[in-house]
C-alpha positions as CSV (number, residue, x, y, z in Angstrom):
1,M,43.8,-13.1,4.0
2,G,45.3,-12.2,0.6
3,Q,43.8,-12.0,-2.8
4,F,41.8,-14.9,-4.5
5,T,40.8,-15.4,-8.0
6,T,37.1,-15.5,-8.9
7,D,37.0,-19.3,-9.2
8,Q,38.4,-19.6,-5.7
9,I,35.5,-17.7,-4.0
10,R,32.4,-19.4,-2.5
11,N,29.5,-17.2,-1.6
12,F,26.7,-18.9,0.3
13,G,23.9,-18.0,2.7
14,L,22.6,-19.8,5.7
15,F,18.8,-19.9,5.9
16,G,16.1,-21.6,7.9
17,H,13.5,-21.1,10.6
18,G,14.4,-19.3,13.8
19,H,16.5,-21.3,16.2
20,S,17.3,-23.9,13.5
21,G,21.1,-23.6,14.2
22,K,22.3,-21.2,11.5
23,T,24.3,-18.9,13.8
24,M,26.0,-21.8,15.6
25,L,26.8,-23.4,12.2
26,A,28.5,-20.2,11.1
27,E,30.3,-20.2,14.5
28,A,31.5,-23.8,14.1
29,M,32.7,-23.2,10.6
30,L,34.8,-20.2,11.7
31,R,36.2,-22.3,14.6
32,A,37.1,-25.1,12.3
33,L,38.6,-22.7,9.7
34,G,40.8,-21.2,12.4
35,V,39.3,-17.8,12.2
36,T,38.4,-17.9,15.9
37,N,40.2,-19.7,18.8
38,R,37.1,-20.5,20.8
39,L,33.5,-21.4,20.0
40,G,31.1,-18.6,20.8
41,R,27.7,-19.3,22.4
42,I,24.4,-17.5,21.7
43,E,23.4,-17.5,25.3
44,E,26.7,-15.9,26.2
45,G,26.3,-13.2,23.6
46,N,29.7,-13.8,22.1
47,T,29.1,-15.3,18.6
48,V,30.7,-13.6,15.6
49,S,27.5,-13.4,13.6
50,D,25.1,-12.0,16.3
51,H,27.1,-9.1,17.4
52,N,24.9,-6.1,17.7
53,K,23.2,-5.0,20.9
54,L,19.7,-6.1,20.1
55,E,20.8,-9.5,18.8
56,I,22.8,-10.2,22.0
57,E,19.9,-9.1,24.2
58,R,17.3,-11.1,22.4
59,Q,19.5,-14.1,21.5
60,M,18.4,-14.1,17.9
61,S,19.6,-13.0,14.5
62,I,18.0,-9.7,13.5
63,T,20.1,-8.7,10.5
64,T,22.2,-10.7,8.0
65,S,25.8,-11.0,9.1
66,L,28.7,-11.5,6.7
67,V,31.6,-13.6,8.0
68,R,34.6,-14.8,6.1
69,G,37.2,-17.6,6.3
70,V,39.6,-19.5,4.1
71,Y,39.7,-23.3,3.5
72,K,42.8,-24.5,1.6
73,D,42.8,-22.2,-1.5
74,C,39.2,-21.0,-1.3
75,A,37.7,-17.9,0.4
76,F,34.3,-18.5,2.0
77,N,31.9,-15.6,2.2
78,I,29.2,-16.8,4.6
79,L,26.0,-14.8,5.1
80,D,24.0,-15.8,8.2
81,A,20.4,-14.6,7.6
82,P,17.7,-14.2,10.3
83,G,15.2,-17.0,10.5
84,F,12.2,-15.2,12.1
85,P,9.6,-14.1,9.5
86,D,9.7,-10.5,10.9
87,F,13.1,-10.1,9.2
88,I,12.2,-11.7,5.9
89,G,13.5,-8.6,4.1
90,E,17.0,-9.5,5.2
91,V,16.6,-13.0,3.6
92,V,15.3,-11.4,0.3
93,S,18.3,-9.1,0.0
94,T,20.8,-11.7,1.0
95,M,19.6,-13.9,-1.9
96,R,20.9,-11.2,-4.3
97,A,24.5,-11.6,-3.0
98,I,25.1,-15.3,-2.9
99,D,25.8,-18.2,-5.3
100,M,24.3,-21.0,-3.2
101,A,21.6,-21.3,-0.5
102,L,22.5,-23.6,2.5
103,L,19.3,-24.5,4.4
104,V,19.9,-25.4,8.0
105,V,17.5,-27.9,9.6
106,D,17.1,-28.6,13.3
107,G,17.9,-32.3,13.8
108,S,15.2,-32.7,16.4
109,Q,12.5,-30.4,14.9
110,G,12.8,-31.1,11.2
111,H,11.6,-29.2,8.2
112,D,9.6,-26.0,8.7
113,I,8.0,-23.4,6.6
114,G,11.1,-21.2,6.8
115,H,12.9,-23.7,4.7
116,S,10.2,-23.8,2.1
117,Q,10.2,-20.0,1.8
118,A,14.0,-19.8,1.5
119,F,14.0,-22.7,-1.0
120,E,11.4,-20.9,-3.2
121,M,13.3,-17.6,-3.0
122,A,16.5,-19.2,-4.0
123,A,14.7,-20.9,-6.9
124,E,13.4,-17.5,-8.1
125,Q,17.1,-16.4,-8.2
126,E,18.1,-19.6,-9.9
127,L,20.4,-20.4,-7.0
128,P,21.7,-24.0,-6.2
129,R,20.4,-25.3,-2.8
130,M,21.7,-27.8,-0.3
131,F,20.7,-28.8,3.3
132,F,22.6,-29.2,6.5
133,I,20.9,-31.1,9.3
134,S,22.4,-29.7,12.5
135,K,21.9,-30.1,16.3
136,L,22.3,-33.9,16.0
137,D,23.9,-33.9,19.4
138,R,20.5,-33.2,21.0
139,E,17.9,-35.6,22.4
140,N,15.2,-37.0,20.1
141,T,17.0,-36.4,16.8
142,K,15.4,-37.9,13.7
143,F,17.8,-37.8,10.8
144,D,16.0,-40.4,8.6
145,A,12.6,-38.9,9.3
146,I,13.8,-35.5,8.3
147,I,15.2,-36.9,5.0
148,G,11.7,-38.2,4.4
149,E,10.2,-34.8,5.2
150,L,12.6,-33.0,2.8
151,E,11.8,-35.6,0.0
152,D,8.1,-35.0,0.5
153,E,8.5,-31.3,0.3
154,F,11.2,-30.9,-2.3
155,G,11.2,-34.1,-4.2
156,A,13.2,-37.3,-4.6
157,N,16.2,-35.4,-5.7
158,V,17.1,-34.6,-2.1
159,L,20.2,-36.7,-1.7
160,P,22.1,-37.4,1.6
161,V,25.9,-37.1,1.2
162,N,26.7,-38.1,4.8
163,F,24.9,-39.4,7.8
164,P,25.2,-39.4,11.6
165,I,26.7,-42.3,13.5
166,S,25.0,-42.6,16.9
167,P,23.2,-39.2,17.0
168,G,22.1,-37.8,20.3
169,P,24.1,-36.7,23.4
170,G,27.7,-37.5,22.8
171,F,27.4,-37.5,19.0
172,N,30.8,-37.1,17.4
173,S,31.0,-39.2,14.2
174,I,29.6,-39.2,10.7
175,G,29.7,-41.5,7.7
176,C,30.5,-40.1,4.3
177,A,29.0,-41.5,1.0
178,L,31.7,-39.7,-1.1
179,T,34.7,-41.3,0.5
180,L,33.0,-44.4,2.1
181,K,34.9,-43.5,5.3
182,G,33.9,-42.4,8.8
183,Y,35.0,-39.2,10.6
184,K,35.3,-38.8,14.3
185,Y,35.6,-35.3,15.7
186,A,37.5,-34.2,18.8
187,E,35.4,-33.5,21.9
188,D,37.2,-30.2,22.5
189,S,35.1,-28.4,19.8
190,T,38.2,-27.6,17.8
191,G,36.9,-29.4,14.7
192,H,40.0,-31.7,14.6
193,V,39.0,-35.0,12.9
194,T,40.2,-38.6,12.6
195,E,39.3,-40.7,9.7
196,F,38.2,-44.4,10.3
197,E,36.8,-47.4,8.6
198,L,33.1,-47.8,8.7
199,S,31.3,-50.8,10.1
200,A,29.8,-53.2,7.7
201,D,26.3,-51.8,8.1
202,D,27.4,-48.2,7.9
203,K,29.6,-48.9,4.8
204,A,26.6,-50.6,3.1
205,K,24.5,-47.5,3.9
206,A,27.3,-45.3,2.5
207,E,27.6,-47.3,-0.7
208,E,23.8,-47.2,-1.2
209,L,23.9,-43.4,-0.9
210,R,27.0,-43.1,-3.1
211,A,25.2,-45.1,-5.9
212,K,22.3,-42.6,-5.8
213,L,24.7,-39.7,-5.9
214,M,26.6,-41.2,-8.8
215,E,23.4,-41.8,-10.8
216,A,22.4,-38.2,-10.2
217,A,25.9,-36.9,-11.2
218,A,25.7,-38.9,-14.4
219,E,22.2,-37.6,-15.2
220,S,23.5,-34.0,-14.9
221,D,25.5,-34.2,-18.1
222,D,24.8,-36.0,-21.4
223,E,28.4,-37.1,-21.9
224,L,28.7,-38.4,-18.4
225,L,25.4,-40.2,-18.7
226,E,26.7,-42.0,-21.8
227,I,29.8,-43.1,-19.9
228,Y,27.7,-44.2,-17.0
229,F,25.5,-46.4,-19.2
230,D,28.5,-47.8,-21.0
231,K,30.7,-48.6,-18.0
232,G,28.1,-48.7,-15.1
233,E,30.0,-46.2,-13.1
234,L,32.1,-43.0,-13.2
235,N,35.7,-42.5,-12.2
236,Q,36.4,-40.1,-9.4
237,E,37.2,-37.1,-11.7
238,Q,34.0,-37.8,-13.7
239,F,32.0,-38.2,-10.5
240,E,33.2,-34.9,-9.1
241,K,32.5,-33.1,-12.4
242,G,28.9,-34.5,-12.5
243,M,28.3,-33.6,-8.9
244,A,29.4,-30.0,-9.5
245,I,27.3,-29.7,-12.6
246,G,24.2,-31.2,-11.0
247,I,24.4,-29.0,-8.0
248,A,25.1,-25.8,-10.0
249,K,22.1,-26.6,-12.3
250,S,19.9,-27.5,-9.3
251,K,19.4,-31.1,-10.6
252,F,19.6,-32.4,-7.1
253,F,19.9,-31.0,-3.6
254,P,22.6,-32.6,-1.4
255,V,22.2,-33.1,2.4
256,L,25.1,-32.9,4.9
257,C,24.9,-33.2,8.7
258,G,26.6,-32.4,11.9
259,A,26.4,-30.3,15.1
260,G,27.3,-26.7,15.2
261,S,27.7,-26.6,19.0
262,T,30.4,-29.2,19.0
263,V,31.9,-28.5,15.5
264,V,31.0,-32.0,14.3
265,G,30.9,-32.3,10.5
266,M,32.6,-29.1,9.6
267,S,35.6,-30.6,7.8
268,R,33.3,-32.5,5.5
269,L,31.1,-29.5,4.9
270,H,34.1,-27.3,4.0
271,D,35.6,-29.9,1.7
272,F,32.2,-30.3,0.0
273,L,31.7,-26.6,-0.5
274,K,35.2,-26.3,-2.0
275,T,34.9,-29.3,-4.3
276,Y,31.3,-29.1,-5.3
277,G,30.0,-25.7,-4.3
278,P,29.5,-23.3,-7.2
279,S,31.9,-20.5,-7.7
280,P,30.7,-17.1,-9.1
281,L,31.7,-18.4,-12.5
282,N,29.1,-21.1,-12.3
283,R,26.1,-18.8,-11.8
284,P,23.6,-18.2,-14.7
285,L,24.3,-15.3,-16.9
286,L,23.2,-12.1,-15.1
287,K,20.9,-9.8,-17.0
288,G,20.8,-6.0,-16.5
289,R,19.5,-3.1,-18.7
290,K,20.6,0.3,-19.8
291,P,19.3,3.1,-17.6
292,N,16.1,4.6,-19.0
293,S,15.8,1.8,-21.5
294,E,14.5,-1.7,-21.8
295,T,17.6,-2.9,-23.7
296,E,19.0,-5.9,-21.9
297,I,22.7,-6.3,-21.2
298,D,24.5,-9.5,-20.4
299,I,26.8,-9.3,-17.5
300,R,29.7,-11.7,-17.5
301,T,31.5,-12.6,-14.3
302,D,35.0,-11.6,-15.3
303,V,37.5,-9.1,-13.8
304,S,38.3,-7.8,-17.3
305,E,34.7,-6.7,-17.9
306,P,33.5,-3.2,-16.9
307,T,32.6,-2.9,-13.3
308,V,29.1,-3.9,-12.2
309,A,28.3,-4.2,-8.4
310,F,25.1,-4.3,-6.4
311,V,24.5,-2.9,-2.9
312,F,22.4,-5.6,-1.2
313,K,22.6,-4.2,2.4
314,T,23.2,-1.0,4.3
315,V,24.2,-0.7,8.0
316,V,24.8,2.3,10.1
317,E,27.6,1.8,12.7
318,Q,28.5,4.1,15.5
319,H,31.8,5.9,14.8
320,V,31.9,4.5,11.3
321,G,28.7,5.8,9.6
322,E,27.0,4.1,6.8
323,M,28.5,0.9,5.5
324,S,27.3,-0.4,2.1
325,F,27.6,-4.2,1.6
326,V,28.3,-4.9,-2.0
327,R,28.5,-7.9,-4.3
328,V,30.8,-7.4,-7.3
329,F,29.4,-9.1,-10.4
330,A,31.9,-7.9,-13.0
331,G,35.1,-6.0,-13.2
332,S,36.6,-4.9,-9.9
333,I,36.4,-2.1,-7.4
334,N,39.6,-0.4,-6.3
335,Q,40.1,2.1,-3.5
336,G,40.1,5.7,-4.8
337,T,38.3,4.9,-8.0
338,D,35.2,6.6,-9.3
339,L,32.0,4.7,-10.0
340,F,28.6,5.6,-11.2
341,N,25.4,5.0,-9.3
342,A,23.0,4.0,-12.2
343,S,20.0,3.9,-9.7
344,K,20.5,7.5,-8.5
345,N,22.2,8.9,-11.6
346,N,25.2,10.2,-9.7
347,G,28.9,9.6,-9.2
348,E,30.5,8.0,-6.2
349,K,34.1,8.2,-5.1
350,I,35.1,4.9,-3.5
351,G,37.1,5.2,-0.3
352,Q,38.1,2.4,2.0
353,L,37.1,-1.2,1.1
354,F,36.8,-4.0,3.6
355,H,36.2,-7.7,4.0
356,M,33.9,-8.4,6.9
357,C,33.8,-11.1,9.6
358,G,30.9,-10.1,11.9
359,K,31.8,-6.7,13.3
360,E,35.5,-7.0,12.5
361,R,36.7,-5.3,9.3
362,E,39.8,-6.2,7.3
363,S,41.0,-3.6,4.8
364,T,41.5,-4.6,1.2
365,D,42.8,-2.8,-1.8
366,K,40.2,-4.2,-4.2
367,L,37.1,-6.3,-4.5
368,I,37.1,-8.5,-7.7
369,A,34.3,-10.0,-9.7
370,G,32.5,-12.6,-7.5
371,D,33.6,-11.1,-4.2
372,I,31.6,-9.5,-1.4
373,G,32.8,-6.7,0.8
374,T,31.9,-3.3,2.2
375,M,32.4,0.4,1.4
376,V,32.0,3.2,3.9
377,K,30.5,6.7,3.7
378,L,29.2,6.7,0.2
379,K,27.5,10.0,-0.7
380,D,24.1,8.8,-1.9
381,T,24.1,5.0,-2.4
382,H,21.8,2.7,-0.5
383,T,20.3,-0.8,-0.6
384,G,19.2,-1.9,-4.0
385,D,21.5,0.5,-6.0
386,T,23.7,-0.5,-8.9
387,L,27.3,0.8,-9.1
388,C,29.0,0.6,-12.5
389,D,31.5,2.1,-14.9
390,K,30.2,5.5,-16.0
391,N,31.1,4.7,-19.6
392,N,29.3,1.4,-19.5
393,Q,26.2,2.1,-17.5
394,V,24.0,-0.8,-16.5
395,L,21.1,-1.2,-14.0
396,L,20.4,-4.4,-12.2
397,P,16.8,-5.2,-11.0
398,A,15.8,-3.7,-7.7
399,I,15.2,-5.9,-4.7
400,A,11.5,-7.0,-4.6
401,F,10.8,-6.8,-0.8
402,P,7.8,-8.6,0.5
403,L,4.5,-6.7,1.1
404,P,3.9,-5.7,4.8
405,V,1.8,-8.1,6.9
406,L,1.2,-5.9,9.9
407,D,0.5,-2.3,10.5
408,T,0.3,0.1,13.4
409,A,-0.3,3.8,14.0
410,L,2.5,5.8,15.8
411,V,1.8,8.4,18.4
412,P,4.7,10.4,20.0
413,V,5.2,10.1,23.7
414,N,6.1,13.8,23.7
415,K,4.0,16.3,21.8
416,G,5.8,18.0,18.9
417,D,7.9,14.9,18.0
418,E,6.0,14.0,14.9
419,D,8.6,15.4,12.6
420,K,11.4,13.7,14.5
421,I,9.6,10.3,14.1
422,A,9.3,10.8,10.4
423,T,12.9,12.0,10.0
424,G,14.3,9.1,12.0
425,L,12.3,6.3,10.4
426,N,13.0,7.7,6.9
427,A,16.7,7.4,7.8
428,L,16.2,3.9,9.0
429,H,14.5,3.0,5.8
430,A,17.9,3.3,4.0
431,E,19.0,0.3,6.2
432,D,15.7,-1.6,6.0
433,P,13.5,-1.0,3.0
434,S,11.1,-3.8,4.1
435,F,8.9,-1.4,6.0
436,E,6.7,1.4,4.9
437,L,6.0,4.7,6.6
438,I,2.8,6.5,5.4
439,Q,1.3,9.8,6.6
440,D,-2.3,9.1,6.0
441,A,-4.0,12.5,5.5
442,E,-7.5,11.0,5.4
443,L,-7.1,9.2,8.8
444,S,-4.7,11.8,10.2
445,Q,-2.4,9.1,11.4
446,L,1.2,8.1,10.8
447,L,1.2,4.5,9.8
448,L,4.1,2.0,10.1
449,K,3.7,-1.1,8.0
450,G,6.1,-4.0,8.4
451,Q,6.7,-7.7,8.9
452,G,5.6,-8.2,12.5
453,D,6.0,-7.2,16.2
454,L,9.7,-8.0,16.4
455,H,10.3,-6.0,13.3
456,F,8.4,-3.0,14.8
457,N,10.2,-3.3,18.2
458,N,13.6,-3.4,16.5
459,L,12.8,-0.3,14.4
460,L,11.4,1.7,17.4
461,T,14.3,0.7,19.6
462,K,16.7,2.0,17.0
463,L,14.6,5.2,16.7
464,K,14.9,5.7,20.5
465,D,18.6,4.9,20.7
466,R,19.7,6.9,17.7
467,Y,17.3,9.8,17.4
468,H,16.0,10.0,21.0
469,V,12.4,9.8,20.1
470,E,9.9,7.6,21.9
471,V,6.6,6.5,20.4
472,N,3.5,4.5,21.3
473,M,1.8,2.0,18.9
474,I,-2.0,2.1,18.6
475,E,-4.5,0.4,16.4
476,P,-4.8,2.1,13.0
477,K,-8.1,3.6,12.0
478,V,-10.0,1.8,9.2
479,P,-10.8,3.8,6.1
480,F,-14.5,3.1,6.0
481,R,-16.7,4.8,3.4
482,E,-20.3,6.1,3.7
483,T,-22.9,5.7,1.0
484,I,-26.7,5.3,0.5
485,R,-29.2,2.7,-0.4
486,G,-32.2,4.9,-1.2
487,T,-33.4,8.1,-2.7
488,A,-34.6,11.2,-0.9
489,E,-35.1,15.0,-1.3
490,A,-34.4,17.7,1.3
491,E,-34.1,21.4,1.8
492,G,-30.9,23.1,2.8
493,K,-31.6,26.6,4.2
494,H,-29.0,29.0,5.5
495,K,-30.4,32.3,6.9
496,K,-28.6,34.7,9.2
497,Q,-29.3,38.3,10.1
498,S,-27.0,40.1,12.5
499,G,-27.2,43.7,11.5
500,G,-26.1,45.0,8.1
501,R,-25.9,42.6,5.2
502,G,-27.2,39.1,6.1
503,Q,-26.7,35.7,4.7
504,F,-29.4,33.9,2.7
505,G,-29.5,30.8,0.6
506,V,-32.0,27.9,0.1
507,V,-31.4,24.8,-2.0
508,Y,-33.5,21.7,-2.7
509,V,-31.5,18.6,-3.6
510,K,-32.3,15.1,-4.5
511,L,-29.9,12.2,-3.6
512,E,-29.7,8.9,-5.5
513,K,-27.4,6.0,-5.1
514,Q,-24.8,5.3,-7.8
515,P,-23.4,2.0,-9.0
516,R,-20.5,0.9,-6.8
517,G,-17.3,2.6,-7.9
518,Q,-19.1,5.2,-10.0
519,G,-18.2,8.0,-7.7
520,Y,-19.9,11.4,-7.2
521,E,-22.1,13.1,-9.8
522,F,-23.6,16.6,-9.5
523,V,-26.5,17.6,-11.7
524,D,-27.6,21.2,-12.1
525,A,-31.4,21.0,-12.8
526,I,-32.2,24.6,-11.9
527,V,-34.7,26.2,-14.3
528,G,-36.2,29.7,-14.4
529,G,-33.4,31.3,-12.5
530,A,-34.5,30.0,-9.1
531,I,-30.8,30.2,-8.1
532,P,-28.4,32.4,-10.2
533,G,-25.8,30.4,-12.1
534,R,-23.0,32.1,-10.2
535,F,-24.1,30.4,-7.0
536,V,-24.5,26.8,-8.3
537,P,-20.7,26.0,-8.1
538,A,-20.8,27.0,-4.4
539,V,-23.5,24.5,-3.7
540,D,-21.4,21.8,-5.4
541,K,-18.4,22.8,-3.4
542,G,-20.3,22.7,-0.1
543,I,-21.5,19.2,-0.9
544,I,-18.0,18.0,-1.8
545,E,-16.6,19.3,1.5
546,T,-19.3,17.5,3.4
547,M,-18.7,14.3,1.5
548,K,-15.0,14.4,2.5
549,R,-16.0,14.7,6.2
550,G,-18.8,12.2,6.2
551,V,-22.3,12.5,7.7
552,V,-23.1,9.5,10.0
553,A,-19.7,8.2,11.1
554,G,-17.1,10.8,9.9
555,Y,-15.9,8.8,6.8
556,P,-15.9,10.0,3.1
557,V,-19.1,9.6,1.2
558,V,-18.9,7.7,-2.2
559,D,-21.2,6.7,-5.1
560,V,-24.0,9.3,-4.8
561,K,-25.7,11.4,-7.4
562,V,-26.9,14.8,-6.3
563,T,-29.4,16.8,-8.3
564,L,-29.9,20.5,-7.4
565,F,-33.5,21.1,-8.7
566,D,-34.7,24.2,-6.9
567,G,-33.8,27.0,-4.5
568,K,-34.3,30.6,-3.4
569,F,-32.1,33.6,-3.2
570,H,-32.1,37.2,-2.0
571,D,-30.8,40.0,-4.2
572,V,-28.8,41.5,-1.3
573,D,-28.2,38.8,1.3
574,S,-27.3,35.9,-1.0
575,S,-23.6,35.0,-1.5
576,E,-21.4,32.1,-2.5
577,L,-20.8,31.4,1.2
578,A,-24.5,31.2,2.0
579,F,-25.2,28.8,-0.8
580,K,-22.1,26.7,0.1
581,I,-23.5,26.3,3.6
582,A,-27.0,25.6,2.3
583,G,-25.5,22.9,0.0
584,R,-23.9,21.2,3.1
585,L,-27.2,21.4,5.1
586,G,-29.3,20.1,2.2
587,F,-26.9,17.2,1.5
588,K,-26.8,16.1,5.2
589,A,-30.6,16.3,5.5
590,A,-31.2,14.2,2.4
591,F,-28.4,11.8,3.2
592,V,-29.8,10.6,6.6
593,K,-33.1,9.9,4.8
594,C,-31.5,7.6,2.2
595,K,-30.8,4.6,4.4
596,P,-27.1,5.4,5.0
597,L,-24.7,2.5,4.7
598,L,-21.1,2.0,5.7
599,L,-18.6,0.3,3.4
600,E,-15.5,-1.4,4.7
601,P,-12.3,-2.4,2.9
602,I,-12.0,-6.1,2.1
603,Y,-8.6,-7.8,1.7
604,E,-7.6,-10.9,-0.2
605,L,-5.8,-13.1,2.4
606,T,-3.6,-16.0,1.4
607,V,-2.6,-18.2,4.4
608,K,-0.1,-21.1,4.2
609,V,-0.1,-23.4,7.2
610,P,0.8,-27.0,8.1
611,E,-2.2,-29.3,7.8
612,E,-2.5,-30.0,11.5
613,Y,-3.3,-26.3,12.1
614,M,-6.1,-26.1,9.5
615,G,-9.0,-26.4,12.0
616,D,-7.7,-23.6,14.3
617,V,-6.9,-21.3,11.4
618,M,-10.3,-21.9,9.6
619,G,-12.1,-21.3,12.9
620,D,-10.2,-18.1,13.5
621,L,-10.9,-16.8,10.0
622,S,-14.6,-17.4,10.6
623,S,-14.5,-15.4,13.8
624,R,-13.0,-12.6,11.8
625,R,-16.0,-12.5,9.4
626,G,-13.8,-14.1,6.7
627,K,-15.2,-15.8,3.6
628,I,-13.2,-18.8,2.5
629,Q,-12.6,-18.6,-1.3
630,G,-10.7,-21.9,-1.7
631,M,-8.1,-24.3,-0.4
632,E,-5.3,-26.3,-2.1
633,G,-2.6,-28.6,-0.9
634,E,1.1,-27.7,-1.3
635,G,3.2,-30.5,0.0
636,R,2.7,-30.8,3.7
637,Y,1.0,-27.4,3.8
638,Q,-2.4,-26.1,3.0
639,V,-3.0,-22.8,1.3
640,I,-6.2,-21.0,2.3
641,K,-7.6,-18.1,0.3
642,A,-10.1,-15.9,2.0
643,Q,-11.7,-12.4,1.9
644,V,-11.5,-10.7,5.3
645,P,-12.5,-7.2,6.4
646,Q,-9.6,-4.9,7.2
647,K,-11.1,-4.2,10.6
648,E,-10.7,-7.8,11.6
649,L,-7.1,-8.1,10.4
650,Y,-5.4,-6.0,13.0
651,R,-2.4,-8.0,14.3
652,Y,-3.5,-11.1,12.3
653,A,0.1,-12.0,11.4
654,T,0.9,-12.2,15.2
655,S,-2.1,-14.3,15.9
656,L,-1.4,-16.7,13.1
657,R,2.2,-17.2,14.2
658,S,0.9,-17.9,17.7
659,M,-1.7,-20.4,16.5
660,T,0.8,-22.3,14.4
661,Q,3.9,-22.0,16.5
662,G,5.5,-19.7,14.0
663,R,4.9,-22.0,11.1
664,G,2.0,-20.2,9.4
665,T,2.5,-17.3,7.0
666,A,0.0,-14.9,5.4
667,R,-0.1,-12.2,2.7
668,Q,-2.8,-9.7,2.3
669,V,-3.7,-7.4,-0.6
670,F,-6.6,-4.9,-0.8
671,S,-9.5,-6.2,-2.9
672,H,-12.6,-4.1,-2.7
673,Y,-15.2,-2.4,-0.5
674,E,-18.3,-4.3,0.9
675,D,-21.3,-3.4,3.0
676,V,-20.7,-3.3,6.7
677,P,-23.1,-5.6,8.7
678,A,-25.8,-3.7,10.5
679,E,-24.7,-4.6,14.0
680,V,-21.1,-3.5,13.2
681,Q,-22.3,-0.3,11.6
682,A,-24.4,0.5,14.6
683,K,-21.4,0.2,16.9
684,I,-19.2,2.4,14.6
685,V,-21.8,5.1,14.4
686,A,-22.3,5.0,18.2
687,E,-18.6,5.4,18.8
688,F,-18.5,8.4,16.4
689,I,-21.4,10.1,18.1
690,E,-19.7,9.5,21.5
691,E,-16.4,11.0,20.3
692,K,-18.2,14.1,18.9
693,E,-20.0,14.6,22.2
694,E,-16.7,14.4,24.1
695,E,-15.3,17.1,21.8
């Protein structure tokens, strides 16, 4: 493809809800750009973007795919991100590589929560945003209604640039407000286009849209606004300048349209991206910092600056190894050069460099500031790492991946594979840092936390294929706590005689409840030498061991005060072990007299759903013993805040997506512990007793 200068590069991501048409839009763009000689189809498994085995089998995007094409004198780096919420980590990391977010909307379904999420993420990165309404060749399209939805959600600064002419089956033409012309596309899906004069009605519509665009362009720059007020319009050069400034500064959000499956609208999209899309030079000044310091460093997008690059994605390919997807922000990367990994504090020798188009790689000698490409077989560089000049070290912010919304416990199908599971998943974490793997010592379970069932299935399929380990998923245990509501005294007596030296120790303890969160307190109130001082620590140790294992349900005991106030010993038969056992027995005997109580973890749950699903979601939360803390409107959505027991949240993200047709999202964060209701406690205790009897 040759070399391009930084101002000739356009980096943009395709975002939206699952099945909104992102992959087919990328396919249509590549067809129109001449990168491919036929249009791939998702159902046929031959698209450029969805090229890995799982994506082909499931007919969905699972990972962000980088494709590349050239339009006139511009290089387009197109990143096609997954739309399903299970793969939200891919969306987050993609945002760190692009200069513009293109949100793809299904022309018959309209705006969805996936667009809102991507819009907000792009805003956090100060990225310009635009929309493309696709699938306008389908039945029941609603272009005008969707424009209204987008205005309701994102404001009146959502401005159409073109519009469909006769949308629905057979759709092949659009009207353009920029040129006041119509464009008819060939029926052979080549993207070939013929310009024509608009009808009177369509031209009036185009002129109305152009007037709004010109006003927005003028308002983007003080100098242009003055000209606009003085002359009532802008000339073409001024108009294009104002459009580019307004888009780069997110003053307004343009809307284009077409149909990916028939390559309709691609020429206008390409021309728009080239003319008005931000180049890497237009992005806000990037901020980094010196390693081990809070000193900020400004990073200028210039090939003459010291090299700064960011690894936003890692992929392991068979026969290739680990590929690092990198965005160069300053300087350049050349084959054979040495760079410094400021995140890991080690050096990296750069080998081969590639531009990517799906699974196809094209070798290149260098990647310049603003470009995106891949490097292979780096020694110790992974997603989120910063590569830079060793003499000008800089560290970019790490990727803030979303918190997990679903967890499961893993059990190997074959005994003895526990270590293989951990080894394999830890290796996969280099590719996908959006999941967590936790070996919970308290619960004796290996916990996998991630973004949903599809996310888990994808990970475990890779685990089986690459590391030959099979696992089953089971419900995780809940880390309940045991405590008391009353006060009681009890004797703990350990006496054993079996020939020779025996074992003897007697303690009298008093248990009292502590304020929530106060923890454990041990008081030595022995007087008169009833128990020699050397044995008192053993009593304390025995009690602590018992508290870790629990008394009534097998969960750790919290918030109790234990007073050792009397006891008995034997000059010969008493020992630390005897008093340790006596301490355990005394604690258990007193504990069951103190009105034992189970505590359960409570999570703060934030749920965002369309208004029409409010009733179902509220009812479901009530059935889960949830306590509604508040509600507030957010555009067409309602945000519900509730406190819900962890025990009732297993698979909640899956249930919510089912209830809301995939349009609801939830985030949960641990809050505090609360008393378990009596009927729930009785069931938990009964299950514990039954398990003990089976053992």
